[in-house]
C-alpha positions as CSV (number, residue, x, y, z in Angstrom):
1,X,0.0,0.0,0.0
2,X,2.8,2.4,0.9
3,X,4.6,1.6,-2.4
4,X,1.3,2.2,-4.3
5,X,0.8,5.6,-2.6
6,X,4.4,6.6,-3.4
7,X,3.9,5.6,-7.0
8,X,0.6,7.5,-7.2
9,X,2.2,10.6,-5.7
10,X,5.1,10.4,-8.2
11,X,2.6,9.9,-11.1
12,X,0.5,12.9,-10.0
13,X,3.7,15.0,-9.6
14,X,4.8,14.0,-13.1
15,X,1.4,14.8,-14.5
16,X,1.3,18.2,-12.8
17,X,4.8,18.9,-14.2
18,X,3.7,18.0,-17.8
19,X,0.6,20.2,-17.5
20,X,2.5,23.1,-16.1
21,X,5.1,22.8,-18.8
22,X,2.4,22.6,-21.5
23,X,0.7,25.7,-20.1
24,X,3.9,27.6,-20.1
25,X,4.7,26.6,-23.7
26,X,1.2,27.7,-24.8
27,X,1.3,31.1,-23.0
28,X,4.8,31.9,-24.4
29,X,3.9,30.7,-27.9
30,X,0.7,32.9,-28.1
31,X,2.5,35.9,-26.6
32,X,5.3,35.6,-29.2
33,X,2.8,35.1,-32.0
34,X,0.7,38.1,-31.0
35,X,3.8,40.3,-30.7
36,X,5.0,39.3,-34.2
37,X,1.5,39.8,-35.9
38,X,1.1,36.1,-36.7
39,X,-2.1,35.0,-38.3
40,X,-1.9,31.2,-37.6
41,X,0.0,28.8,-35.3
42,X,0.6,25.3,-36.6
43,X,1.4,22.6,-34.0
44,X,2.4,19.5,-36.0
45,X,3.2,16.0,-34.6
46,X,6.0,14.4,-36.7
47,X,7.6,10.9,-36.4
48,X,10.2,12.0,-33.8
49,X,9.3,15.5,-32.6
50,X,6.6,18.2,-32.5
51,X,7.1,21.1,-34.9
52,X,5.6,24.5,-34.3
53,X,5.4,27.1,-37.1
54,X,4.0,30.6,-37.4
55,X,2.3,31.9,-40.5
56,X,3.9,35.3,-40.7
57,X,3.1,37.7,-43.5
58,X,1.4,34.8,-45.3
59,X,4.5,32.5,-45.1
60,X,5.0,29.6,-42.7
61,X,8.1,30.2,-40.6
62,X,9.8,27.8,-38.1
63,X,9.2,28.8,-34.5
64,X,10.2,25.9,-32.2
65,X,10.7,22.1,-32.1
66,X,9.6,20.2,-29.0
67,X,10.3,16.5,-28.0
68,X,7.6,14.1,-29.1
69,X,6.5,13.5,-25.4
70,X,5.5,17.1,-25.2
71,X,2.8,16.8,-27.9
72,X,0.0,15.0,-26.0
73,X,0.0,17.3,-23.0
74,X,0.1,20.4,-25.2
75,X,-2.9,19.2,-27.2
76,X,-4.8,18.2,-24.1
77,X,-4.2,21.6,-22.5
78,X,-5.4,23.4,-25.7
79,X,-8.5,21.2,-25.7
80,X,-9.3,22.2,-22.1
81,X,-8.8,25.9,-23.0
82,X,-10.9,25.6,-26.2
83,X,-13.7,23.6,-24.5
84,X,-13.1,20.6,-26.8
85,X,-13.5,17.0,-25.8
86,X,-10.3,16.0,-24.2
87,X,-11.1,12.3,-24.2
88,X,-11.8,12.2,-28.0
89,X,-8.7,11.5,-30.0
90,X,-10.1,9.7,-33.0
91,X,-12.2,12.5,-34.6
92,X,-11.5,16.0,-35.8
93,X,-12.7,18.8,-33.5
94,X,-12.9,22.5,-33.3
95,X,-13.0,25.1,-30.5
96,X,-12.2,28.6,-29.5
97,X,-10.6,30.5,-26.6
98,X,-10.0,34.1,-25.6
99,X,-6.5,35.1,-24.7
100,X,-5.9,38.4,-22.9
101,X,-2.8,40.3,-23.6
102,X,-1.9,43.8,-22.4
103,X,-5.5,44.7,-21.8
104,X,-6.6,43.4,-25.3
105,X,-8.5,40.3,-26.2
106,X,-7.3,37.9,-28.9
107,X,-9.9,35.5,-30.2
108,X,-8.3,32.1,-31.1
109,X,-10.1,29.6,-33.3
110,X,-8.7,26.1,-32.9
111,X,-8.9,23.1,-35.3
112,X,-7.8,19.7,-34.0
113,X,-7.0,17.3,-36.9
114,X,-6.2,13.6,-36.4
115,X,-3.1,12.4,-38.2
116,X,-1.0,9.2,-38.2
117,X,1.4,10.7,-35.7
118,X,-1.2,12.3,-33.4
119,X,-3.4,15.4,-33.5
120,X,-2.3,18.5,-35.4
121,X,-3.6,21.8,-34.1
122,X,-4.0,25.0,-36.0
123,X,-4.8,28.2,-34.0
124,X,-6.1,31.2,-36.0
125,X,-5.5,34.5,-34.2
126,X,-8.2,37.2,-34.5
127,X,-7.2,40.4,-32.8
128,X,-10.4,42.3,-31.9
129,X,-8.5,45.5,-31.2
130,X,-6.8,45.8,-34.6
131,X,-7.2,49.3,-36.1
132,X,-9.8,49.7,-38.8
133,X,-8.2,50.6,-42.2
134,X,-9.8,53.6,-43.9
135,X,-11.0,52.7,-47.4
136,X,-8.7,55.3,-48.9
137,X,-5.7,53.6,-47.3
138,X,-6.3,49.9,-48.2
139,X,-4.3,50.1,-51.4
140,X,-6.8,50.7,-54.2
141,X,-5.3,52.6,-57.2
142,X,-6.8,56.1,-57.4
143,X,-8.9,55.6,-60.5
144,X,-10.2,52.3,-59.3
145,X,-11.0,53.7,-55.8
146,X,-13.0,56.6,-57.3
147,X,-14.9,54.3,-59.6
148,X,-15.7,51.8,-56.8
149,X,-17.1,54.6,-54.6
150,X,-19.2,56.2,-57.3
151,X,-20.5,53.1,-59.2
152,X,-20.8,50.6,-56.3
153,X,-20.7,51.9,-52.7
154,X,-22.8,55.1,-53.4
155,X,-25.5,53.1,-55.1
156,X,-28.6,52.6,-53.0
157,X,-29.0,48.8,-53.8
158,X,-27.2,45.9,-55.3
159,X,-24.7,43.2,-54.3
160,X,-21.0,44.0,-53.8
161,X,-18.8,40.9,-53.6
162,X,-15.3,40.8,-52.1
163,X,-13.6,37.6,-53.2
164,X,-10.3,35.8,-52.6
165,X,-8.9,32.8,-50.8
166,X,-8.6,32.4,-47.0
167,X,-6.2,35.0,-45.6
168,X,-6.3,37.4,-48.5
169,X,-7.6,40.3,-46.5
170,X,-11.3,40.2,-47.6
171,X,-12.6,40.9,-44.1
172,X,-10.5,44.0,-43.7
173,X,-11.8,45.3,-47.1
174,X,-15.3,44.4,-46.1
175,X,-15.1,46.5,-42.9
176,X,-13.4,49.4,-44.7
177,X,-16.4,49.5,-47.0
178,X,-18.9,49.3,-44.1
179,X,-17.1,52.1,-42.2
180,X,-17.0,54.3,-45.3
181,X,-20.8,54.2,-45.8
182,X,-21.7,54.2,-42.1
183,X,-23.9,57.2,-41.1
184,X,-26.8,58.2,-38.9
185,X,-29.1,58.1,-41.9
186,X,-28.8,54.4,-42.8
187,X,-29.3,51.2,-40.9
188,X,-26.6,48.5,-41.3
189,X,-27.2,45.0,-40.0
190,X,-24.6,42.2,-40.1
191,X,-24.4,38.4,-39.7
192,X,-20.7,37.4,-39.1
193,X,-18.8,34.4,-37.9
194,X,-17.2,36.0,-35.9
195,X,-17.5,39.7,-35.5
196,X,-13.8,40.8,-36.0
197,X,-14.2,44.6,-35.7
198,X,-16.8,46.4,-33.6
199,X,-18.0,49.5,-35.4
200,X,-20.2,52.0,-33.5
201,X,-23.7,52.5,-34.8
202,X,-23.9,49.1,-36.6
203,X,-26.1,46.2,-35.5
204,X,-23.5,43.4,-35.6
205,X,-24.4,39.7,-35.0
206,X,-21.9,37.0,-34.2
207,X,-22.9,33.5,-35.1
208,X,-23.1,31.0,-32.2
209,X,-24.2,27.6,-33.2
210,X,-24.1,26.3,-29.6
211,X,-27.3,28.3,-28.9
212,X,-28.8,27.7,-32.3
213,X,-28.0,31.2,-33.5
214,X,-26.9,29.8,-36.8
215,X,-26.0,31.5,-40.0
216,X,-29.2,30.4,-41.8
217,X,-31.4,31.5,-38.9
218,X,-29.7,34.9,-38.7
219,X,-30.2,35.4,-42.4
220,X,-33.9,34.6,-42.1
221,X,-34.3,37.3,-39.5
222,X,-32.0,39.9,-40.9
223,X,-34.4,41.2,-43.6
224,X,-37.0,41.8,-40.9
225,X,-34.8,44.4,-39.2
226,X,-35.7,47.1,-41.7
227,X,-32.0,47.5,-42.9
228,X,-30.7,49.7,-45.6
229,X,-27.5,47.8,-45.8
230,X,-27.1,44.0,-45.1
231,X,-23.6,42.6,-44.5
232,X,-23.2,38.9,-44.8
233,X,-19.9,37.7,-43.5
234,X,-19.5,35.1,-46.2
235,X,-21.6,33.5,-49.0
236,X,-21.3,29.8,-48.0
237,X,-24.0,28.0,-49.9
238,X,-27.0,28.4,-52.2
239,X,-29.2,29.6,-49.4
240,X,-26.9,32.5,-48.4
241,X,-26.4,33.4,-52.1
242,X,-30.2,33.5,-52.7
243,X,-30.7,35.6,-49.5
244,X,-28.2,38.1,-50.8
245,X,-29.8,38.2,-54.3
246,X,-33.3,38.5,-52.9
247,X,-32.4,41.3,-50.5
248,X,-30.8,43.2,-53.4
249,X,-34.0,42.7,-55.5
250,X,-36.1,44.3,-52.7
251,X,-34.0,47.5,-52.7
252,X,-31.2,46.7,-50.1
253,X,-27.5,47.1,-50.5
254,X,-25.7,43.8,-49.7
255,X,-22.0,43.6,-49.1
256,X,-20.5,40.1,-48.6
257,X,-17.4,38.0,-49.2
258,X,-16.9,35.0,-51.4
259,X,-14.2,32.4,-51.9
260,X,-13.2,32.6,-55.6
261,X,-9.9,33.1,-57.5
262,X,-10.8,36.3,-59.3
263,X,-13.7,38.6,-60.1
264,X,-15.0,36.7,-63.1
265,X,-14.8,33.5,-61.0
266,X,-17.2,35.1,-58.5
267,X,-19.9,35.6,-61.2
268,X,-19.3,32.1,-62.6
269,X,-19.6,30.5,-59.2
270,X,-22.9,32.2,-58.5
271,X,-24.2,30.7,-61.8
272,X,-22.9,27.3,-60.7
273,X,-24.9,27.7,-57.4
274,X,-28.1,27.6,-59.6
275,X,-28.7,31.4,-59.3
276,X,-30.4,32.5,-62.5
277,X,-28.3,34.5,-64.9
278,X,-30.9,37.3,-65.1
279,X,-30.8,37.7,-61.3
280,X,-27.0,37.9,-61.2
281,X,-27.1,40.4,-64.0
282,X,-29.7,42.6,-62.4
283,X,-28.4,42.6,-58.8
284,X,-24.5,42.3,-58.7
285,X,-23.0,45.8,-59.2
286,X,-19.4,45.1,-58.4
287,X,-16.9,42.4,-57.6
288,X,-13.5,42.9,-56.0
289,X,-10.8,40.2,-56.0
290,X,-7.8,40.6,-53.8
291,X,-4.6,39.0,-52.5
292,X,-1.9,40.0,-50.0
293,X,1.7,40.3,-51.1
294,X,4.7,40.9,-48.9
295,X,6.3,44.4,-48.9
296,X,10.0,45.0,-49.5
297,X,11.8,45.8,-46.2
298,X,12.7,49.5,-46.3
299,X,15.7,49.0,-44.0
300,X,17.6,46.7,-46.4
301,X,16.1,47.5,-49.8
302,X,18.4,48.0,-52.8
303,X,17.6,48.8,-56.5
304,X,16.7,45.9,-58.8
305,X,16.7,45.6,-62.6
306,X,14.4,43.1,-64.2
307,X,16.2,40.1,-65.7
308,X,15.5,38.3,-69.0
309,X,13.9,35.5,-66.9
310,X,11.5,38.0,-65.3
311,X,10.5,39.4,-68.7
312,X,10.0,35.9,-70.1
313,X,7.8,34.8,-67.1
314,X,5.7,38.0,-67.5
315,X,5.4,37.6,-71.3
316,X,7.1,41.0,-71.7
317,X,9.4,42.3,-74.4
318,X,12.3,44.8,-74.0
319,X,10.8,48.2,-73.2
320,X,7.5,46.9,-71.6
321,X,8.8,47.8,-68.2
322,X,10.3,51.2,-69.0
323,X,10.1,53.6,-66.1
324,X,10.0,50.9,-63.4
325,X,11.9,51.6,-60.2
326,X,12.1,48.2,-58.6
327,X,13.7,47.1,-55.3
328,X,14.5,43.9,-53.4
329,X,15.4,43.4,-49.8
330,X,18.8,42.0,-48.9
331,X,17.7,40.7,-45.5
332,X,18.4,42.3,-42.1
333,X,17.5,41.9,-38.4
334,X,14.3,44.1,-38.8
335,X,12.8,41.6,-41.4
336,X,14.3,38.4,-39.9
337,X,16.6,38.1,-42.9
338,X,13.7,37.6,-45.3
339,X,13.9,40.9,-47.2
340,X,10.2,41.5,-46.6
341,X,8.3,43.2,-43.8
342,X,4.6,43.7,-43.7
343,X,2.0,43.0,-46.4
344,X,-0.1,45.0,-48.8
345,X,-3.2,44.3,-50.8
346,X,-3.4,43.8,-54.6
347,X,-6.8,44.4,-56.2
348,X,-8.9,43.5,-59.2
349,X,-12.0,45.6,-59.5
350,X,-14.9,44.7,-61.8
351,X,-17.9,47.1,-62.1
352,X,-20.7,45.6,-64.1
353,X,-21.7,47.6,-67.2
354,X,-24.3,46.9,-69.8
355,X,-22.0,44.9,-72.0
356,X,-21.0,42.7,-69.1
357,X,-24.6,42.2,-68.0
358,X,-25.5,41.1,-71.5
359,X,-22.7,38.6,-71.5
360,X,-23.9,37.1,-68.2
361,X,-27.5,36.9,-69.6
362,X,-26.1,35.0,-72.6
363,X,-24.1,32.7,-70.2
364,X,-20.9,33.3,-72.0
365,X,-17.7,31.5,-70.9
366,X,-15.4,33.0,-68.2
367,X,-12.8,33.6,-71.0
368,X,-15.3,35.7,-73.0
369,X,-16.5,37.6,-70.0
370,X,-13.0,38.4,-69.0
371,X,-12.2,39.6,-72.5
372,X,-15.2,41.9,-72.5
373,X,-14.3,43.2,-69.1
374,X,-10.7,44.1,-70.1
375,X,-11.7,45.7,-73.4
376,X,-14.9,47.6,-72.4
377,X,-14.9,47.9,-68.6
378,X,-11.2,48.8,-68.0
379,X,-10.6,45.7,-65.9
380,X,-7.0,45.5,-64.5
381,X,-6.1,42.0,-63.3
382,X,-4.6,41.0,-60.0
383,X,-1.3,40.2,-61.9
384,X,-1.3,43.6,-63.6
385,X,-1.9,45.5,-60.3
386,X,0.9,43.5,-58.8
387,X,3.3,44.4,-61.6
388,X,2.5,48.1,-61.1
389,X,3.2,47.8,-57.4
390,X,6.4,45.9,-58.0
391,X,7.5,48.6,-60.5
392,X,7.2,51.1,-57.7
393,X,9.5,49.1,-55.5
394,X,6.7,48.2,-53.0
395,X,6.9,44.4,-53.6
396,X,9.0,42.1,-55.8
397,X,8.3,40.0,-58.9
398,X,9.0,36.9,-56.9
399,X,6.0,37.8,-54.7
400,X,3.9,38.6,-57.8
401,X,4.7,35.2,-59.3
402,X,4.2,33.4,-56.0
403,X,0.9,35.0,-55.0
404,X,-1.1,36.1,-58.1
405,X,-3.0,34.1,-60.7
406,X,-1.8,34.4,-64.3
407,X,-5.0,34.2,-66.4
408,X,-4.1,36.6,-69.2
409,X,-0.9,38.1,-70.6
410,X,-0.3,41.4,-68.8
411,X,-0.3,44.7,-70.8
412,X,2.8,46.9,-70.9
413,X,3.6,49.0,-67.8
414,X,2.8,52.3,-69.4
415,X,-0.7,51.2,-70.4
416,X,-1.4,49.8,-66.9
417,X,-0.3,53.1,-65.3
418,X,-2.6,55.0,-67.5
419,X,-5.6,52.7,-66.7
420,X,-4.9,52.9,-62.9
421,X,-4.2,56.6,-62.8
422,X,-0.6,56.1,-61.5
C-alpha cells in the first residue's frame, strides 16, 4: 500500500509537471505570435518530434521544435482551454478561446485534426482590437477607388462581392467598405462568424451555433430588421447566395465575401450555385478580387533591374517595363533576414456595365466575360496591379509570381499606369 501511494504521488507530480510545462509553452507561444503579428499557429506532430510554425506575412516560418513526449500534454491543455472533448482523439474537432494580452483580447479559433502521428492543431488569431483601415488607405489605385465609390458603394441597392482565398484580407476590405458608408441616416445589420471589428452605430451579430444562433437562422431574421445595408460575412452555400440576391432585389444594398480566385470566378460560381443569370445580371453591381503580397523591407532595400527571366515569365518584351523603379530586400534583423516586412493588398475591380450584364445573360464563358471586361470595362487584373506595385518598389516580382493568378498576358507597364491613374 505504501509503495502504491508513493507511485501515485510520483505519477501525480509528473502529470502536474507536464501540465505546467504545457501551459507555459502555450502562453509563451501565443505571446510571441501576437507580438509578431502572426495569423496562424501550426502545431504538428511528426515521427520523432513536434514542430511549431507561425504563419507570418502569409508564409509559414519555423518557430520551435519540441520533443515528441510534449505533444500530447500540449494538445490536451489546448483542448481544455478551447472547450473541446479531451477524451476524444479519433475524430477531428474545433473550438475557440479568448487570450488576454496587455489589456486586449485575442480570439483564437482552434482546429484539431487527427493524423498518423497524433493530433495536429492550428490556431487562428483574430485580434479584436486591430485598427480599422480607412477605405482610402487599403491600397486601391486612385482611378479604381473613385470608380468603386461612385459606381458601387454610393448606389442605393445591389450586391457587392469581395472575393479571394482564405487569408487574402477580404474581411479588412469588407469592414473598410462598411465604415465608409456608415452614417446616422442608414441602418446597417450584419451576420458574421465571428465579428472581428466592432463599429459604433452598426447592429452586428456574431454567429453562435451552440445556442442555435446559426448563419441560416440569422439570415432569415436579418431582412425583418428594416435594414438599408445588409452585411453577410460570407456566402457559403446556395441559401446565403439566394438571400443576398433576394435582398438586393427588394432594394437593399448587400456587401459580402466569397471564396473565388478572381472577379469573373465570382460571377461564374454564382451561376454554378443555380442562381439564375438574369438575377445575377440585375443585382450584382461590383466584384473585388484581392490578394496580400509581402512588402519590400525599407531597411535593407536595394535597387533591382528586371532580368531576362523576369521578362519571359511575364510575357514581356524589352521596353515593356520602361520607367520601373524596382527594389529587393537583402535581408536584415528588422525583417528576420527575409527581405520582406509587412504586407499590402493587390486588387482587381470589376464594375458591371451593360456589355457585361448582357454577356452574363447569354451565359458566355469566363474567358469571353474576362475579354469583354478588359476591353470595355477597363478591368485591370490582379497580376497587372501586382506588376504596377512591383514597378514602384513596393513588392517584388518573386512575390507577384508566388501569390497572383496568371490568367491573361499582362499589358505593358505604361498602359497599366494609364488605366490605374498612377
